[in-house]
C-alpha positions in Angstrom: 2.9 -18.0 -8.1 3.5 -19.8 -4.8 1.8 -17.8 -2.1 3.6 -19.8 0.6 7.0 -18.8 -0.7 6.0 -15.2 -1.1 4.7 -15.2 2.5 8.1 -16.5 3.7 9.9 -13.7 1.7 7.6 -11.1 3.3 8.3 -12.4 6.8 12.1 -12.1 6.2 11.8 -8.5 4.9 9.4 -7.7 7.7 11.9 -8.8 10.4 14.7 -6.8 8.8 12.5 -3.7 8.6 11.1 -4.0 12.1 13.8 -1.9 13.9 13.4 0.9 11.4 9.6 0.8 11.6 9.7 0.9 15.4 12.3 3.6 15.6 10.9 6.5 17.6 10.5 9.9 16.0 11.3 12.9 18.1 8.3 15.2 17.5 9.9 17.8 19.7 12.7 18.3 17.1 11.6 21.2 14.9 13.2 19.5 11.9 11.7 16.1 12.4 9.6 16.2 9.1 12.6 17.4 7.1 14.8 14.6 8.5 12.1 12.0 7.7 11.8 13.3 4.2 15.5 13.3 3.7 16.0 9.7 5.0 16.5 6.9 2.4 13.5 4.6 1.9 13.3 2.0 4.7 13.8 -1.0 2.4 17.0 0.6 1.1 18.2 1.5 4.6 17.6 -2.1 5.7 19.4 -3.5 2.6 16.3 -5.4 1.4 15.2 -3.3 -1.6 15.8 -6.3 -3.9 14.0 -8.7 -1.6 11.1 -6.3 -1.5 10.1 -7.6 -4.9 7.7 -9.8 -2.8 5.4 -6.7 -3.0 5.0 -7.1 -6.7 4.3 -10.8 -6.3 1.7 -10.1 -3.6 -0.1 -7.5 -5.7 -0.1 -9.8 -8.7 -1.7 -12.5 -6.7 -4.1 -10.0 -5.2 -5.2 -8.7 -8.5 -5.5 -12.0 -10.4 -6.6 -14.3 -7.6 -10.0 -15.3 -6.2 -11.4 -13.9 -3.0 -9.6 -16.5 -0.9 -6.3 -15.4 -2.4 -7.1 -11.8 -1.8 -8.1 -12.5 1.8 -4.7 -14.3 2.4 -2.8 -11.4 0.9 -4.7 -9.0 3.2 -3.8 -11.3 6.2 -0.1 -11.2 5.1 -0.1 -7.4 5.1 -1.8 -7.3 8.5 0.6 -9.8 10.0 3.7 -8.0 8.7 3.2 -4.4 9.5 6.8 -3.4 9.0 6.7 -4.8 5.5 3.4 -3.1 4.8 4.8 0.2 6.1 8.3 0.0 4.7 8.0 -1.5 1.2 6.5 0.7 -1.5 6.1 0.7 -5.2 8.9 2.0 -7.3 10.2 1.8 -10.8 8.7 2.5 -14.1 5.1 1.9 -15.1 3.9 1.5 -18.7 1.5 4.4 -18.3 0.1 6.9 -15.8 -3.1 4.8 -15.8 -1.3 1.6 -15.0 0.6 3.4 -12.1 -2.7 4.9 -10.8 -4.4 1.4 -10.8 -1.4 -0.3 -9.2 -1.1 2.2 -6.4 -4.8 1.8 -5.6 -4.4 -2.0 -5.7 -1.6 -1.6 -3.2 -3.8 0.4 -0.8 -6.6 -2.1 -1.3 -4.3 -5.1 -0.5 -3.0 -3.5 2.6 -6.6 -3.3 3.8 -6.1 -0.2 5.9 -2.9 0.9 7.6 -2.7 1.8 11.2 -4.6 5.0 10.5 -7.1 4.8 7.6 -7.2 8.6 7.4 -3.7 8.2 5.9 -5.1 5.8 3.3 -8.0 8.2 2.5 -5.5 11.1 2.0 -3.4 8.9 -0.2 -6.5 7.9 -2.3 -7.5 11.6 -2.7 -4.0 12.6 -3.7 -3.8 9.7 -6.2 -7.1 10.6 -7.7 -6.0 14.3 -8.1 -2.8 13.2 -9.7 -4.7 10.8 -12.0 -7.1 13.5 -13.0 -4.2 15.9 -13.7 -2.9 13.2 -16.1 -6.2 12.9 -17.9 -7.2 9.6 -16.4 -10.9 8.8 -15.9 -10.7 7.7 -12.3 -14.2 6.5 -11.8 -14.0 3.1 -13.6 -10.6 2.4 -12.0 -11.9 3.3 -8.5 -14.9 1.0 -9.0 -12.8 -1.9 -10.4 -10.4 -1.7 -7.4 -13.2 -1.2 -4.9 -14.8 -4.4 -6.3 -11.8 -6.5 -5.1 -11.3 -4.6 -1.9 -12.1 -5.8 1.6 -15.5 -5.2 3.2 -14.4 -5.2 6.8 -14.5 -1.9 8.7 -11.3 -2.3 10.8 -11.2 1.2 12.5 -14.7 2.7 12.3 -14.0 4.7 9.1 -15.6 2.3 6.7 -14.3 -0.7 4.8 -11.4 -0.4 2.3 -14.0 -0.8 -0.4 -15.7 2.4 0.9 -12.5 4.2 1.3 -11.5 3.5 -2.3 -14.9 4.8 -3.5 -14.4 8.0 -1.5 -11.9 8.9 -4.2 -15.0 10.0 -6.1 -15.7 12.7 -3.6 -13.1 15.2 -4.7 -12.9 16.7 -8.1 
């Protein structure tokens, strides 16, 4: 896969999502959470759901590439925060185990969102979901942690450490 072409696609989607990502949320509105939950996904609202296939390409490169390729994918996510925030995984997965792994890889590739506590909560929720589906989470967590970043961006530990914190809750 051509990482340069994927980077260009991500930049276009990021620009189209930026207004949605930067839209203020009125936290004084008692229905703000319900309104956010009812809203269509940002990529659909921006009309870029098809173009958001760049996420699949990035994750493929991240999983199959060497450390230099993974570092570049992490830089792309950091440089394009609206894309990172507004484009998520969707569609069918061949199995619950494949979905669990791919969602962890997505967290790993983003290399911490603006608040890594959100990542940690997502990791714990994913692990609980996987355990409920009979998946042995420990080997998957270790495999994804092995390809995860080692930089502590926000004082909560590296992405590698955050992924491994999925072992904390049973």
